[in-house]
C-alpha positions as CSV (number, residue, x, y, z in Angstrom):
1,Q,15.5,-11.8,3.1
2,V,13.5,-9.0,2.5
3,H,10.1,-8.5,4.5
4,L,7.1,-6.0,3.9
5,V,5.2,-5.2,7.1
6,E,2.1,-3.7,6.9
7,S,-0.1,-2.1,9.5
8,G,-3.1,0.2,10.0
9,G,-6.0,-1.8,9.0
10,G,-9.1,-2.4,10.6
11,L,-13.0,-1.7,11.3
12,V,-14.2,1.9,10.3
13,Q,-17.4,3.6,9.7
14,P,-18.2,4.9,6.2
15,G,-16.8,8.4,5.9
16,G,-13.7,7.7,8.4
17,S,-10.3,8.0,7.3
18,L,-7.5,5.5,7.7
19,R,-3.6,5.5,6.8
20,L,-1.9,2.3,6.1
21,S,2.0,1.8,6.5
22,C,4.4,-0.6,5.0
23,T,7.8,-0.6,6.1
24,V,10.3,-2.8,4.0
25,S,13.3,-4.3,5.8
26,G,16.4,-6.6,5.2
27,R,19.6,-6.2,3.2
28,I,18.5,-4.0,0.2
29,F,19.9,-1.0,-1.3
30,S,17.0,0.6,-2.6
31,T,13.1,0.8,-3.1
32,P,12.8,2.4,-6.9
33,S,9.0,1.9,-6.6
34,M,6.3,0.9,-3.9
35,G,2.7,0.7,-4.1
36,W,-0.6,-0.3,-2.9
37,Y,-3.4,-3.0,-4.1
38,R,-6.2,-4.4,-2.8
39,Q,-8.5,-7.3,-2.9
40,A,-11.9,-7.3,-2.0
41,P,-13.9,-10.8,-1.7
42,E,-14.3,-12.9,-5.0
43,K,-12.5,-10.0,-6.7
44,K,-9.3,-9.7,-8.7
45,R,-6.3,-7.9,-6.7
46,E,-6.6,-4.4,-8.2
47,L,-3.5,-1.9,-8.3
48,L,-4.5,1.4,-6.4
49,A,-1.3,3.5,-6.6
50,T,2.2,3.2,-6.8
51,V,5.0,6.2,-5.5
52,T,8.6,6.0,-7.1
53,A,11.9,6.9,-4.9
54,G,11.8,10.3,-6.3
55,G,8.1,10.8,-5.4
56,L,6.2,10.5,-8.7
57,T,2.6,9.1,-8.1
58,V,0.4,7.4,-10.0
59,Y,-3.4,6.4,-9.0
60,A,-6.1,4.2,-10.3
61,D,-8.7,6.3,-11.4
62,S,-11.2,4.7,-9.0
63,V,-9.2,6.1,-6.2
64,K,-8.3,9.5,-7.3
65,G,-9.2,12.2,-5.1
66,R,-9.6,10.0,-1.8
67,F,-6.4,7.9,-1.7
68,T,-3.0,9.6,-1.0
69,I,0.4,7.5,-1.4
70,S,3.6,8.7,-0.1
71,R,6.8,7.4,1.3
72,D,9.6,7.9,3.6
73,N,12.7,7.0,1.8
74,A,14.8,7.2,4.6
75,N,12.9,4.2,6.3
76,N,11.7,2.4,3.4
77,T,8.1,2.8,4.3
78,V,5.2,4.0,2.2
79,Y,1.8,4.9,3.5
80,L,-1.7,5.3,2.1
81,E,-4.1,7.5,3.4
82,I,-7.9,6.8,2.6
83,N,-10.4,9.3,3.2
84,S,-14.2,9.1,2.9
85,L,-14.4,5.4,3.3
86,K,-17.1,3.5,1.5
87,P,-18.4,0.2,2.4
88,E,-17.0,-0.7,-0.9
89,D,-13.4,-0.2,0.0
90,T,-13.8,-3.1,2.0
91,A,-10.9,-5.5,1.1
92,V,-7.4,-6.8,2.1
93,Y,-4.7,-4.2,1.4
94,Y,-1.4,-5.5,0.0
95,C,1.9,-3.2,-0.1
96,N,4.3,-4.2,-3.1
97,A,7.8,-2.9,-3.1
98,R,10.2,-3.2,-6.1
99,V,13.5,-3.9,-4.3
100,V,17.1,-3.7,-5.6
101,R,19.5,-5.9,-3.5
102,F,22.7,-8.0,-4.4
103,G,21.8,-10.5,-6.8
104,G,19.1,-8.2,-8.9
105,V,15.9,-6.6,-8.5
106,N,12.6,-8.4,-7.5
107,D,9.0,-7.4,-6.4
108,Y,7.9,-8.3,-2.8
109,W,4.5,-8.4,-1.5
110,G,3.4,-7.9,2.2
111,Q,0.9,-10.1,4.1
112,G,-1.8,-7.6,3.7
113,T,-4.1,-5.6,6.3
114,R,-7.7,-6.1,6.3
115,V,-9.8,-2.7,5.9
116,T,-13.6,-3.3,6.8
117,V,-15.7,-0.3,6.4
118,S,-18.9,-0.8,8.1
119,S,-21.4,0.9,10.4
């Protein structure tokens, strides 16, 4: 089995910062791509950023400059640093990983970590 466990969410004041983490565990060969999404109340899940094993990053236009994605390949962990948080960043943040394991390639999701931006 493959598990993605996220952490780092919480209540933050506007203007603050957060660092989310997501670690992939299980019998896997590699994670070619990992990314972060979020889903605000009554909105569709949106892609925020992705990073390949080689470090190539892609960001949604809406988060460029405030969000930074990075990864630790040795520990199969991906991070999302969020700066200058705004109330509209309030959402459940989900980690996604494309995983290569015996039997094929599949996408997996974490359970989500809630971020609330409020004074």
